[in-house]
N, C-alpha and C positions, 0 to 999 in steps of 0.2 A: 504494500499500500504506499502510495506516495505521501510524503510529509510535507505540508506546505508552511511556509513561514513569511514574515514580513519584515522589512528593514526600517530601522528607526528614522531613516532619512524621509519617509513618508510624511512624518510629523516635524522633525527637528534637523536643522543643519549641523548643530554642535551639541551633542548629547551632554547634558549637565544635570546637576541635582534637580533643576526645575522641571526635568522631563522624566522623573521617575513615574509619573501617571501612564506613560507609554506602555509600560509593562502590563498594567492592568488592562488598558484598551486592546492590546494585541491579544491577550487572553480571551477577553469578552467577544472578540470578533471571530473567535474560532481557529487562530493561528496556533500552530504548534511549537513554532520557533520564533524568536526574536533575534534578528541580526543588529547588534548595536554598533553603529559606525563610530569609531574613536578617533576624532582628528586631533585630540590634544591630550594624549595619555597622562600628562603631567597634572592635569585638573580633573581627571575622570573620577566620579564618586563611587569608586570600587565597592567599598564596604556597604554603601547605602543601596546600591544595585543588588548585591548579594543578599542583603537582609529582605529586600522587597520580594525577591525571586524565591527565597526560601519557602515563602507563603503561596506562591503562585505555581512554581513547578515547570515553568516554561523551559524549553531547551534554548540555551543561549549560545550565540555565535558572535564573534567580533570580527569586524574588518577595519582596516586602516589604509592610509596612503602615506608614503614617504614624501618629503619635501625637499626643497634645495638645501636645506640646513642638516638633512639627516639622509642625504642621496648616497647609497652605497655603491654607486658607479662613478662618484665624483673624484677627479684626479688628486684632490687633497685628502691624505689619509686621515686628518683629523675630522673631516665631514664624514667619512665612511665609518670611523670609530663612533661618531655620534649616533649614526644610524643603527649601528649594532646595539648601542646602549638603549636606544628608543625601542627597538624591537624586542629587547629583552624585558623591558619595562611591561610592554604588551603581553608577553609571555606570562609575567607574573600576575598581571590583571586577570588574564584567562584563568589562571590556576586558582585565584581567589573566588572567581564567579563560578567555577566549576564548568566552564566552557570547554568544548572539545576542539574548536575550529578558529584559527585566526587567518582570515583571508584578505584579499585585496591586493592593490599594487604596492607590494611590500618588498619588492626586488630592485626598485629604482625610484627616483623621484617622479611622482605623477605629474604629467605635463611638461616634463623636462625633454626638450626636442632640439638636439644639437644641429640638425639640418643634415644629417648623414646617417647611413646605416649603423647598427650596433657594431662595435668593434671587438675583437678577441680580448683585449685588455679589459673592457668593461664587463665582459662575460666573466672573466677570471676574478675580478674584484667583487662582483656580485655574488657569485658562487662561494667564494671564500668567506664573505661576510655572513651569507645565509647558512653556510655550514657551521659557523660559529653560533649562531643563533639557535638553529635547529638542535645542535648538540646540547646546548644549555637547556632547551625545552625537553629533550629526551631524558636528559638526567633527572628531570623533576616530574614528568608526567607522560600521558599518552596523548598529548595535544598534536594535533595535525596543523602544519602551516601550509596553507593553500595559496599558490600564485596565480594571480588572476591575468591571463592575456587580455589586453584591451586594444581598442582600435588604434589605427595608425596617428590620429589626431591627438592622442593622449600619451602615446609613449612610442619610441622606436625599438624598445628592447624585447618585449614579448607581445606578439600579436596573435599567434595560432597555437593550438593545442600541441602540435607536434614539437614546437619549440620549447613549450612549457614542460612537456615530458622529458625532453632532453636535459633541460635545467634541473628538474628533479633528480634525474639519474646522475648528473654530474655532482650535485650537492652530496647525494650517496648516503644520507643518514636514514633513509626509510619513512621518515615522518614529514617529508615536504611532498605535496601533491598539488594537483591542479584544480583551480576555481574557474569553471566555465561560466559564462554569462551570455545568455542567448541574444542580447543587444549587440554585443561586440562581434559575436560569431557570425551574425548575418553580413557584416562588413568584411571579414577577413577569411572566414573558412569557405571551402568549396563544397562542403557537404556537413550537414549536422550529424548524420550517422557516422561518418568517417572521424569526425573530430572526437565524438564520444568513445568509439571504438579505438581510437588512438590512445586515448586515456585508459580505457579498460577499468575494470574494478580496482586493479593495482593502483592506479594514479588519479582516478577522479575522486577528488576529496570534498568538493563543495559546488553548489549550482544556484546561480541567480537566474530566475525565469522573468524576463524583462521583454517587452514588445519591441520591434524594430525601431520605433519612434519614441520609446520610453513611455507610451501611452498605456491604455488598459490592456493587460495581457488577454490575447484572445481576439483581439479586434484588429490586428495588423498582419504583417507578412510572415512572421515566424512560423515555420511549419511545426506546430506544436505535437500533432499526433506522431509525426516522424520522430521528433526529440524525445518524447516520452517512450516511445517504442524501443529506441536505441538505449536510453538510460535504463529501462526495466530490463532489457536483454543482458547488459554487462553486470546486473545485479547491484547497482548503486542504491544504497540504503539511507543516505543522508538527506538532509532538508533541501527543499527547493524553495527559494526565497524571492518574493516580489520586492523590487527596488525601483523607485522613482524619485523625482526631486520636484520641488515647488519653485516657480519662477521667481518667487520673492526672496529665495536664498542668495547670498552674496558671494562666498568663497566658491561654491560649487559651479555656480552658472557660467562663470568664465570659461571653465574647461568642459563642462557637460553641454553647453549651449543649449539650455532650456529658455526659450523665449515665449512660450505659451502654455496655457493650462489644457491639460487633456482630459480632466474631469472637474467636476465641482469642487473637489478637494482631494488631496493626497489620499485621505482615507477612503473616500468614495471609489478612487482608482483600485486601491488595494482590495476592497470588498467585492467590487464587480470582478476584478481580476481573479480572485480566489474562486468566485462562483464559475466563471469561464473555465479556468484551468481544472478544476475538478470534475467538470462535465467532459471535458476532453480526455482527461486521464482515465475516467471510467470506461472509455471505450477501447483502451489499450490493452 
């Protein structure tokens, strides 16, 4: 049975103490998992989220994005070291929350586009840094670090599932897997089925179910039945999480290019999307 979740971005751009109510809302709407996007780990209310969720029992996932000051492919070793420390902080947050997955653009700074293809040196820097973080996590828990290939307008580093699988293998710790997002896949992959099968059960660690225009899932061009069939075939058992953004957001909209509303509210988008995806999944 597919387990559907929702991203905190549906309601809030920068999750903080003021947003603890989102956990209650996600549970009330029938979602089994809440993906909490952590933009600023240094101010994240970890203990309060843990206390709130102890009473609710939601499955928790966290996602993040590195920035220019924590870019683990930066030529400056001090910046790369800061990135490792930031990711280790996120590992610690996940351990406190009891979360099993840390996903997102965690392998390079999100939006860092040097105007050329990825270099072997950048690959080596990122793999080495991720190996350090992944080993730190492995020594403490069964946390999965899931790397998200995103479209060419957001990174030059990982765009397709095949490269993400190669990255996981090069890190080599066994707890680094792939975070697929159907929004990015429609721009970069040639086949949803092949991308999922490239990951297989061994490497598919997390999934975002987003429409091609980031609108209501089930109303656009993503071949949902094909995707769900492939996910089911490889035996993926993790959450499938709806993510979108509000045009009133400030930090996110510059990189995500969200200029119009796709529903009355983010919540309405998530609720209708959940209804649509459940109906499609039921036919698989």
